[in-house]
N, C-alpha and C positions, 0 to 999 in steps of 0.2 A: 663219374661219381665224385661228389665233394664231401670231404671229411674234415672236421675240426677236432683238435685235441689240445689240451692245456698242459704244458710241461714245466710250469713254474707259476707261483702265485695262485695255485689251485687250493682254495680253502686255507690260504695263508697270505701274508702281505708281500713277501719279497720273492725275487727270482723270476720275474715276469718272462714268459716264453710261450709263444703260441704257434701251432703248426696247422697250416691249411694245405690239404692235398687235393689236387684236381687231376683226375686221370693219373698220369705218371709224373706230374709236376708237383714240387713241394716247396712251400714258402714259409719262412719263419717271420713272426712279428716279435721282435725283441729277443734278447738272450742274456738275461741278467744273473747276477750273483744272488745267492741266498744269504741273508744277513740276520743276525740275532744271536742266539746262544752258540756256544762252541759246537754243540752237537749239530745244530742246523748248518753252521758254516762248514763243518767237515763234509757235508753232503755235496759241496761244490766239486769235490774231487771224484764223485761218483760218475759212472759212465752216463752219457746222454741216453735218453729213452728212444732215440732214433739214431740213424747213421748220419753223422755230420756230412759225409761225402755225398749223401743223397739229396741234400738241400740245394735247391737251385738259386735261391735269393733270400736276403734278409732285409726286412723293413724295420728301421730303428726309429722308435717314437721320440726318444730323447736320451740325454747323456747321463742320467743318474746311474750309479753303479748297479742297482738292482734291476736295471733294464739293459745295460750294455756290458756288464762286467765279465761275462763268460765268452765274449766274442773271440778273444785271442785263443781260448781253449778250443772253441769250435773250429777255428782255422787250423790250429795245431793238430786236430784229429781228423782233418780231411776236407773241410768245407772249402770249395773253390768257386762259389757263386759270387754275385754282386751284392753289395750292401748299399741300400738307398737311405738317405737322410738329408735333412736341411743343412745348409752351410754352417749355421751356428752349432747344430748338434755335432757335426763332424769335428769342428774345432774343439768343442768342449770335451767330446769323447776321447780325443787324443790326450788331453791333459789328464782326464780321469783314469784312463787305462794305463798310461805310463806311470802315474802315481801309484796305482794299485799294484802294478808289476814290481815297482821298486820296493814297496812295503812287503810284498810276498817274498822277494829275494832276501830282504833284510831279516824277516822272521825266520826263514829257512836257515840263514847263517847263524842266527842266535841259537836256534834249536840244535843245530849241529854242534855248536860249542859246548852246550850244556847237557847233551844227551848222555844217558847212562849206558854202560856196556850192554850190548844186546838189544837196546831200544831202537825201534824203527825210526829212521830219519825221514821225515816227510819233505819231499821236494816242493818248491813253489808250484802253484797251479800253472803259472806261466811266467816267463821272464820278460825283461824289457825288450829284448830282441823279438820275442813272440808278439808282444803288443805292437811293435813297429811293423812287423810283417802283416798283421791284420789290416793295417791301413792301405796295403796294396790292393785290397778288394773293395774299397769304397768306390762307387760309381760317381758320375757327375752330380753336383749338389741339386737337391730338389727344392723348388720354391713352393710356397703355400698356394694351393689351388691348382697346381700343375698335375696333369694326368701322366703317369709313368707306366709304360708297358713293361711289366715285371718279367713274366714268362708267358708262354703260349697259354691262352685261356684266362689270364689274370692281369688286371691293371689296377693301379692304386692312385689315390689322390690324398695328399697330405693337407690337413686342415689345422689351423692354429688351435692348440689345446690350452694356451694361457697358463701353463704350469711353470716352466722355466724357459729361458732363452732358447728358441729354436724348437720347442716341444710341439708335437703334432699328434692329432688323432689320425687314424688311417682308414679310409674308405676303400675296401678291396672289392672289386667287381670280378666275379668268378663265373666262367662259362665252361661247362663240361661237355658241350655239344647237345645236351638234352634240356638243360635249364640254365637260367642266369640268376645269380643271387648276389645281393649286395651285403657284405659283411663289414660292420663298422667297429673298429677297435679304438676304444676311447683313449688308450694310453693313460697317463696320469693327467687328470683335469685340474686346472687351477681355480682358485676362488675369484669370482668377479670383483672388480674394483681395486686391483693391486696397482701399485704406483709405477712399476717399470714395464711389464709386459701387458699386452692386450688381453681382454677377456676371452675366454674360450668361445670358439665359434659354435653355435647351437648344432646339435646332431642333425645331419641331413637324413633324408629318407633312406632306410636300410631294412632289409629283411631280418637280419640278425645283428644284435648289438652285444659286444663283449666289453663289459663296463667295470671300471674300478669301483671299489666300495670301502676304501680305507676309513672314511668318516661317514659311512652310511647310516649310522645310528644317532647322529647328533648335529646340532647347529653350532658353528663357531661363535665365539664372542665377537662383538663388533670390532672393526678395525680401529676407530677412534678410542674405544675403551682399552684395547690391547696396547696401543701406542702409549697412552697415558700410564698404563700399568708398567710398561718398560721404563718410562721416565721415572716413575715413582721408585722402582727397584734401584735405579742408578742413584737417585738423589738420597734415598734413605741409607744406602750402603756407603755413599760418600760421607754422609754425616757421621757414620760410625768409624770412618777412616779405614774401611775395608775395600777389597777388590771385588769386581763383578766379573764372573766367568760366564760367557755365553757359548755353549757348545753349538756350533753351526755347521750346516751342510755348505760345502764350498760354492755350490751353484744356486743362485737366486736368493736363498735365505740370507747369506752373508751380504750380498749387495743390497738387499732390502733393508736389513738392519743398519748397514752403513748409511743408507739414504735417510732413515729416520733419525739416526744420531746427528747427521749433518743438519737436518731440519730442526731438531730440538735445540742444537747450539745456535743456529741462525735466528730462531724465534725467541731465544731466552728461556726455553723450558728446561734446558740443561746448562750447566756452567761452561763458559767459554774455555776455561783452563783444563777441561776434561782431557785426560790422556787415554787414547784409544789405540789398542794394538791389534792389528790383523795378523795373527800368528799362524799363517797357513800358506805355504808356497803355492798350493793348488788354488786356493781362493784368490790369491793375488793374481795369478795367471788368468783365472776365470774372469776377474774384474776387468783385466785388459781386453779380453775377448768380448765382454759385454760392450765396451766402448766402440768396438769395430762393427757392431751389428744393429744399427739404428732401425733397420727394416723390421725388427721384432718389437720395437718400443711402442708403448701407449702414446697417444698424441700429447697428453699432459706431460709426460716425461720428456718428450722431444722439446716442449716449451721450456722445461726446466734447464735443459742443456744450453739454451741460449744465454742463461745467466751464470754460467760457470759449471764446474764439475760437481754433480750432486752426490758423488761418492767421497768427496774430500772434506776435510775440516782442519782447523788449526793444529790440533794435538794428535793427528793421526800418524801412526808409525806402521810401516810394512816390515815385517821381520821374516825374511827368507832363510837366513842362515841359522844353523842349530845354536851357535854361540849367542846370537841375538835372542833367540827364544829362551835359552837358559837364563839370560840376564834379567828377563821379565820377572822371574821368580824371586828376585831380591827386592822387588817393590812391595812394601808392606801395606800400602793402601792408596786409594784414589785412582786406580786403573780399571779400565774396561777392556777385557781380553776376549777377543773372538778367535776361537780355534776349533779345528775339527778333531774327531768326527762328531757329527750331530748326535749320534747314539752313544758316543763315548766308548766304543769298542776298540778304538785305536786312535792313533794320531797324537798330536801335541797336547790336546786338551786334557789327557790323562795326567800329564805332568803338572799342569796348572791345578787340576783337582787335588792332586796329592799335596800341593803346597797351600791350598785354600779351604778345602772341605772341612777341615778340623777347626777353622776359625769362626767364632760367632760373629765377628765383624764383617765377614764376607758374605756374598750371595752367589748362587748359581741360578741362572735364568735359562730355562728350556723354552725354545721357541719353535720346536718342530716335533714330528712324530718320533716316538721311541718304541721299537718293536719289543715283543716279549723276549725275555732272556738277555737283553742288553743292560749294560751298566746304567745307562740313562733311565731305563724303566725301573730298575731297582731303587735308584735314588728318588725318583718321582713317587714311587709306591711307599716311600717312608723307611727305607733301610736305615738302621742306626749306625752300622759300620759297613764299609766296603773294602775289598781287597784290591790294592794297587801296587804293582811292582813288588809283590811279596810282602807288603806291609798292610797291616790292618788299620784303616783310617776311619776315625769316628766322623759321623756326619753332623756337624754343628752349624754349618753355614745355613743361612736362610735360603730355602728352595722356592723358586717361583716357576710356575708353569703357565705359559701364555699361549693358548692354542689358536688365538686369532691370527697369528703370523703363519699358520700352516699354508703351504703351497698346494695342498689338496682341497678340492671342493668338499663342502659339507653336504649333509643330506638335502637341504633345500636347493643348493646349487646343482647337485647331481640330478635331482628331479627336473629342475629347470632346463638343464642341458638336454636331457633325454626327450622332454616334451611329451605331448599327448598323441603323436602320430602312431598308428598301429604298427606293431612289429610281430614277426612270427615268434620270436623268443628273445629274451634278454639273458645272457650268461653273466653272472657276477663273479669277479676275480679280484685279486689284490686287496684282501681285507681279512680281518680276524673273524673266523666263522661264527663265533658266539656273540660277536658285537656288531661290527659294521655289516657283514653279509646277511645274517639272518634278519636283522631289523629292516634293511633295505628291501630284502626279498618280500617280507610281509607287506610292506607299503606298496610295492609294485604289483603284487598279486591282488591286493585290495583295489588297485586302480585298473585291473583287468588285463595286466600283462602276464604272459607265460614266462616264468622265471626259473632258471636252473643254476645250481652251483656245480660246475664241472669237477669231477675227480681228477687226480693226477694221471695223465696219459690216457684218460678215458676217451675212446674214439666215438665221436658224435656225428652221425650222418646228417648232412645238411640237405633237407628235402626241397 
């Protein structure tokens, strides 16, 4: 018997985690953190809805935290199977998970220092040692198109998803002795036409498709228009002698924005004397990893590499050390500051927001998705004041939201990826239920697809 269940990103955006059972074998696809409001993130400490020790293997689609962030916890609670991923995903996941573990240890230390008598002290979800231990379970790197024997009755093929470096959709072929079924897990799908990674490979034939729906209700703004809006935001802010804060995700978004800043300076669309600060140790490490994996690059980007480093520019500064990051806050104007996290729920960007949100001269430019309950979403939705480090900060800076830079496919791209081939059923995951999911479900049903929104831990028999 084949059974599928969704244990994360079920009728919500984050925490991707899927379980496929075939007879007595159990395989996970992704094991990510829940991100958003404090209430949502506290759910990461809840027990898994399955026994981690019973999982035979894990297939990791890519290295974003909401897809890999609970792997050390899975291992800590008994998982002893093998983890399969592309080489770039494995390298990036190491950086991401060590960074997450370090932040959790630091948050636990601060909470312990300020706890009130009798107040429960929450330990970190996992430590740096836990994160390092998790990498003992990674198998040999998987290449795109390679078929991997996962467990008895299941084999997988990783296909380029075009989302971030090393990202993959996973075609899982399952045989329970009575029937054979092909289950396609989209992972996160990228938008076609991006400058660094290749376009997503179209969905192959499959009986069942488990598909992301983050932007299932809309089309993105065109890339040329988005780039011009980014340049306009920088030019107009510089004319006001203010700073530009760009909350960025360390993987792909940072590198893409760096590329367009490089291109803008090279072509004269941006001033050559522009000072750019990449204030994110994780993003700096990720950028180095990008340079090591040309096998994931688009052909056009490979051509760019022949003419120099497309991530570099005259006024670029990498700031790894805390003291260097703090020094940026003394700059009164003329700086472009890229810092994580993209949703502003943690990281150095919160310090830069504290020093710039109140200033009418400055701008905050959002170039990625902001989940419900995050600081980024509150600012985007028009909050007049926000709370940062126990201070009430007025929002006077100009706020820009440029969704054309999203690393997620929009509705036309999702439909194009899925194609018109018949499927037994499409399961929609990884989206806001009243926005992306419902809208995309309506379109798919109108096109003749059977479409379901799985509930959390709902067992679904695969016929």
